[in-house]
C-alpha positions as CSV (number, residue, x, y, z in Angstrom):
1,M,26.2,-33.1,-12.0
2,K,26.7,-36.8,-12.2
3,I,24.5,-39.4,-13.9
4,G,25.5,-42.9,-13.2
5,S,24.1,-46.4,-13.7
6,A,25.9,-47.5,-10.5
7,A,23.1,-45.8,-8.6
8,V,20.6,-48.5,-9.5
9,F,21.3,-50.1,-6.2
10,M,19.7,-47.1,-4.4
11,S,16.1,-47.5,-3.3
12,P,14.0,-45.3,-5.5
13,M,13.1,-41.9,-4.2
14,A,11.4,-40.4,-7.2
15,T,11.1,-41.6,-10.7
16,M,8.4,-40.3,-13.1
17,T,6.9,-37.7,-10.7
18,H,10.4,-36.0,-10.3
19,S,11.3,-36.0,-14.0
20,L,11.3,-33.5,-16.9
21,L,8.6,-35.6,-18.4
22,A,6.3,-34.6,-15.5
23,T,7.3,-30.9,-15.8
24,V,6.3,-31.0,-19.5
25,F,3.0,-32.8,-18.6
26,L,2.2,-30.0,-16.1
27,A,3.1,-27.3,-18.6
28,V,0.8,-28.9,-21.3
29,I,-2.1,-28.7,-18.8
30,A,-1.4,-25.4,-17.0
31,L,-0.3,-23.1,-19.8
32,P,-3.4,-23.4,-22.1
33,I,-5.6,-22.9,-19.1
34,G,-3.6,-19.9,-18.0
35,Y,-3.7,-18.5,-21.6
36,Y,-7.5,-19.0,-21.8
37,F,-8.1,-17.1,-18.5
38,D,-5.4,-14.4,-19.3
39,H,-3.2,-15.5,-16.4
40,L,-0.4,-17.1,-18.4
41,I,2.4,-16.0,-16.0
42,T,0.5,-17.4,-13.0
43,A,-0.1,-20.7,-14.7
44,A,3.6,-20.9,-15.7
45,V,4.5,-20.9,-11.9
46,L,3.3,-24.5,-11.6
47,P,5.6,-26.2,-14.1
48,F,8.5,-23.8,-13.1
49,G,8.0,-24.7,-9.5
50,H,8.0,-28.4,-10.3
51,L,11.2,-28.0,-12.3
52,V,12.9,-26.2,-9.4
53,A,11.8,-29.0,-7.1
54,C,13.2,-31.7,-9.4
55,F,16.5,-29.8,-9.6
56,S,16.6,-29.4,-5.8
57,D,16.2,-33.1,-5.3
58,T,19.3,-33.9,-7.3
59,F,21.2,-32.6,-4.2
60,T,19.8,-35.5,-2.1
61,K,21.9,-38.7,-1.6
62,K,19.6,-40.7,-3.8
63,G,18.9,-38.2,-6.5
64,V,16.1,-38.4,-9.0
65,Q,15.4,-40.0,-12.4
66,L,15.4,-36.6,-14.1
67,F,15.3,-38.0,-17.6
68,Y,12.7,-40.7,-17.0
69,P,11.9,-43.1,-18.6
70,N,15.7,-43.4,-18.8
71,Q,16.5,-45.3,-15.6
72,A,19.7,-43.4,-14.8
73,W,19.7,-41.5,-11.5
74,T,20.7,-37.8,-11.5
75,V,22.7,-36.5,-8.5
76,A,24.5,-33.2,-8.0
77,G,27.9,-33.4,-6.4
78,S,30.5,-36.2,-6.5
79,N,30.7,-36.6,-2.7
80,P,27.6,-38.4,-1.3
81,R,28.4,-37.2,2.2
82,R,27.8,-33.7,1.2
83,R,24.4,-34.3,-0.2
84,L,21.2,-33.9,1.7
85,S,19.5,-36.8,3.4
86,T,15.7,-37.1,2.8
87,G,14.0,-36.1,6.1
88,G,17.3,-35.0,7.6
89,A,18.3,-31.8,9.4
90,G,19.7,-30.3,6.2
91,E,16.5,-30.7,4.3
92,F,14.6,-29.1,7.2
93,W,16.8,-26.0,7.0
94,V,16.3,-25.8,3.3
95,L,12.5,-25.9,3.9
96,A,12.7,-23.3,6.6
97,I,14.7,-20.9,4.4
98,A,12.3,-21.4,1.5
99,I,9.3,-20.6,3.7
100,F,11.0,-17.5,5.1
101,L,11.8,-16.3,1.5
102,L,8.2,-17.0,0.5
103,V,6.7,-15.1,3.4
104,S,9.1,-12.2,2.9
105,S,8.3,-12.1,-0.8
106,L,4.6,-12.0,-0.2
107,Y,4.9,-9.2,2.3
108,I,7.1,-7.1,0.1
109,N,4.9,-7.6,-3.0
110,N,1.7,-6.8,-1.0
111,N,3.4,-3.6,0.0
112,G,4.3,-2.5,-3.5
113,G,7.4,-4.5,-4.3
114,I,11.1,-4.3,-3.4
115,F,11.9,-1.0,-5.0
116,Q,8.9,0.7,-3.5
117,N,9.6,-0.6,-0.1
118,L,13.2,0.4,-0.4
119,G,12.1,3.9,-1.4
120,Q,9.7,4.0,1.6
121,N,12.3,2.9,4.1
122,L,14.8,5.5,2.7
123,S,11.9,8.1,2.8
124,L,12.4,8.9,-0.9
125,S,9.6,11.4,-1.7
126,D,8.8,10.0,-5.2
127,A,8.3,6.5,-3.8
128,V,6.2,7.7,-0.9
129,V,3.9,9.9,-3.1
130,K,3.6,7.0,-5.6
131,V,2.1,4.7,-2.9
132,Y,-0.5,7.4,-2.1
133,N,-1.4,8.1,-5.8
134,E,-1.8,4.4,-6.6
135,N,-4.1,3.7,-3.6
136,A,-5.9,6.9,-2.7
137,E,-9.0,6.2,-4.8
138,T,-9.8,2.9,-3.1
139,H,-8.2,2.9,0.3
140,H,-7.5,5.2,3.2
141,V,-3.8,6.0,3.1
142,Y,-1.9,7.2,6.2
143,A,1.5,8.9,6.7
144,E,3.6,7.6,9.5
145,I,5.7,10.6,10.2
146,Q,8.9,11.2,12.2
147,G,9.6,14.9,12.5
148,F,9.0,18.0,14.5
149,W,6.7,21.1,14.5
150,E,8.2,24.0,12.6
151,S,7.0,26.5,15.2
152,D,8.7,25.1,18.4
153,R,10.8,22.1,17.2
154,S,8.8,19.8,19.5
155,S,8.1,16.2,18.3
156,A,5.4,15.8,15.6
157,D,5.8,12.0,15.4
158,G,2.6,10.2,14.7
159,K,0.2,8.7,12.2
160,Y,-1.9,11.1,10.1
161,L,-4.5,10.6,7.4
162,I,-3.4,11.9,4.0
163,L,-6.0,14.2,2.4
164,S,-4.1,15.2,-0.7
165,T,-0.7,16.1,-2.1
166,K,1.0,19.4,-2.9
167,G,3.9,18.5,-5.2
168,K,6.0,16.1,-3.2
169,E,4.4,17.2,0.1
170,F,1.3,15.8,1.9
171,I,-1.7,17.5,3.3
172,V,-2.5,15.5,6.4
173,T,-4.9,15.5,9.4
174,D,-5.1,13.9,12.8
175,G,-8.9,14.6,12.9
176,E,-8.4,17.8,14.9
177,A,-6.6,20.1,12.4
178,V,-4.9,20.0,9.0
179,Y,-1.1,20.2,8.4
180,K,1.3,20.3,5.5
181,T,4.6,18.4,5.5
182,G,7.5,20.7,4.8
183,S,5.6,23.6,6.4
184,Q,4.0,23.0,9.7
185,I,5.6,19.5,10.1
186,I,9.3,19.2,9.2
187,T,9.8,15.6,8.4
188,S,12.9,13.4,8.9
189,K,11.1,10.3,7.7
190,V,7.7,9.6,6.1
191,K,6.2,6.2,5.4
192,T,2.9,5.7,3.7
193,V,0.6,2.9,5.1
194,I,-2.4,1.6,3.3
195,G,-5.4,1.3,5.5
196,G,-8.8,-0.2,5.0
197,E,-11.0,0.2,1.9
198,S,-12.5,3.7,1.7
199,E,-16.2,4.4,1.4
200,N,-15.9,8.1,1.0
201,I,-18.8,10.2,-0.2
202,I,-18.3,13.4,-2.3
203,K,-21.1,15.9,-2.3
204,T,-21.5,19.4,-3.9
205,L,-23.1,21.9,-1.5
206,S,-24.6,24.9,-3.2
207,F,-25.6,28.3,-1.7
208,D,-28.1,30.8,-3.3
209,D,-27.7,33.9,-1.2
210,E,-28.6,32.1,2.0
211,Q,-27.2,31.5,5.5
212,A,-24.2,29.2,4.8
213,T,-24.2,27.6,8.2
214,D,-27.7,26.1,7.9
215,K,-26.7,23.6,5.3
216,L,-23.3,23.0,6.9
217,N,-24.9,22.2,10.3
218,E,-27.4,19.8,8.6
219,L,-24.4,18.0,7.1
220,K,-22.7,17.8,10.5
221,E,-25.9,16.4,12.1
222,K,-26.3,13.8,9.3
223,Y,-22.7,12.5,9.6
224,P,-21.8,13.1,13.2
225,A,-19.1,10.5,13.4
226,N,-17.3,11.2,10.1
227,L,-14.5,13.5,9.2
228,I,-15.7,16.0,6.7
229,V,-13.4,18.1,4.5
230,V,-14.5,21.1,2.4
231,S,-12.9,22.7,-0.7
232,G,-14.1,25.3,-3.1
233,E,-14.9,29.1,-3.4
234,I,-18.0,31.0,-2.4
235,T,-19.0,34.7,-2.2
236,I,-20.0,36.1,1.2
237,D,-21.6,39.4,2.2
238,L,-19.6,40.4,5.3
239,P,-15.9,39.7,4.7
240,D,-14.8,42.1,7.4
241,K,-16.1,39.8,10.1
242,I,-13.8,36.9,9.1
243,D,-10.6,36.4,11.2
244,E,-7.9,35.1,8.9
245,Y,-5.5,34.2,11.7
246,A,-4.3,30.6,11.5
247,K,-4.1,28.5,14.7
248,P,-0.6,27.6,15.8
249,N,1.0,24.5,14.1
250,T,-1.9,24.3,11.6
251,M,-2.2,24.9,7.9
252,K,-4.3,27.8,6.8
253,T,-7.1,26.1,5.0
254,F,-9.0,29.1,3.8
255,D,-8.1,32.3,2.1
256,L,-10.1,35.6,1.9
257,S,-9.9,37.8,-1.2
258,S,-12.3,40.7,-1.3
259,N,-15.7,39.1,-0.7
260,K,-14.6,35.6,-1.8
261,V,-13.6,32.8,0.5
262,T,-11.6,29.9,-0.9
263,F,-11.4,26.7,1.2
264,D,-8.6,24.1,0.7
265,N,-9.1,20.8,2.6
266,C,-10.8,22.7,5.4
267,L,-12.4,20.7,8.2
268,L,-16.1,21.2,8.6
269,N,-16.0,22.7,12.0
270,E,-13.6,25.4,10.9
271,V,-15.8,26.2,7.8
272,I,-18.8,26.6,10.1
273,E,-16.8,28.9,12.3
274,V,-15.6,31.0,9.4
275,L,-19.0,31.3,7.8
276,D,-21.0,32.0,10.9
277,G,-23.5,34.8,10.2
278,Q,-22.6,34.9,6.5
279,Y,-24.9,34.8,3.5
280,A,-23.2,32.9,0.7
281,I,-23.4,32.4,-3.0
282,G,-21.7,29.6,-4.9
283,S,-20.8,26.0,-4.2
284,V,-18.2,23.9,-2.5
285,E,-17.1,20.2,-2.7
286,V,-17.6,18.2,0.5
287,L,-15.6,15.0,1.1
288,I,-17.2,12.8,3.8
289,I,-14.6,10.3,4.9
290,N,-16.2,7.0,5.9
291,P,-15.9,4.8,8.0
292,V,-14.9,6.5,11.2
293,L,-11.1,6.9,11.2
294,G,-8.8,6.3,14.2
295,V,-6.3,9.1,13.4
């Protein structure tokens, strides 16, 4: 970096506004405000950005009066021909690269940061599950899966709604059935995608030795367009009438033990089919997924 009085013959490009004095002035204003509103780091971006801009302008042919009110001009590089011309093609490319880096940074940070994105793209299970755990309470989270069905090795590629996790595996649905990665779907790559804000409703459905399907059908009629998932255990009177056979390529979402049925992320239509004609005692938790999902 060269500071020379010989540069006084240059027409001024920037004096006070491109000096360390201006950076200090911005810091004095911004930092107390940021501290008061508990956004100190955000406030520090303003003087830091100004400092970077001042330093960048030392690479122009005219330089800046970095130490204003000292009248000396500060320029970087001893060869004027290698410096940037204000308004020239070189400055345009610097601006274009800066905008690209800004947009890329915003995209990466909005999707969890560089390490999380790297983990997603490498399909690292810890990173993928972390995205779900951090966003499941407030947003619909989807799994973009590349893989195949365990039963026949045909493609299972697609976008599925994540219902829950089992260790490092996902319980997912396409709205028609429920599947588990690592079991029904053998994955080669999984990427979590954050969808819109969720407005899910959780209800407890209780049965007191009554026809189970009555309340279940009422629920279906009340929420005809929503995906409804049932979990919990109830006691039934006719266990011999229940067919425990799981449909091909689907996760078994209920289990029969003696006269008790345990549901695990079971879709409402299947629950109604299982409990048809049964009197039930107990309660289940019902998750009503809202709004309508395009899975």
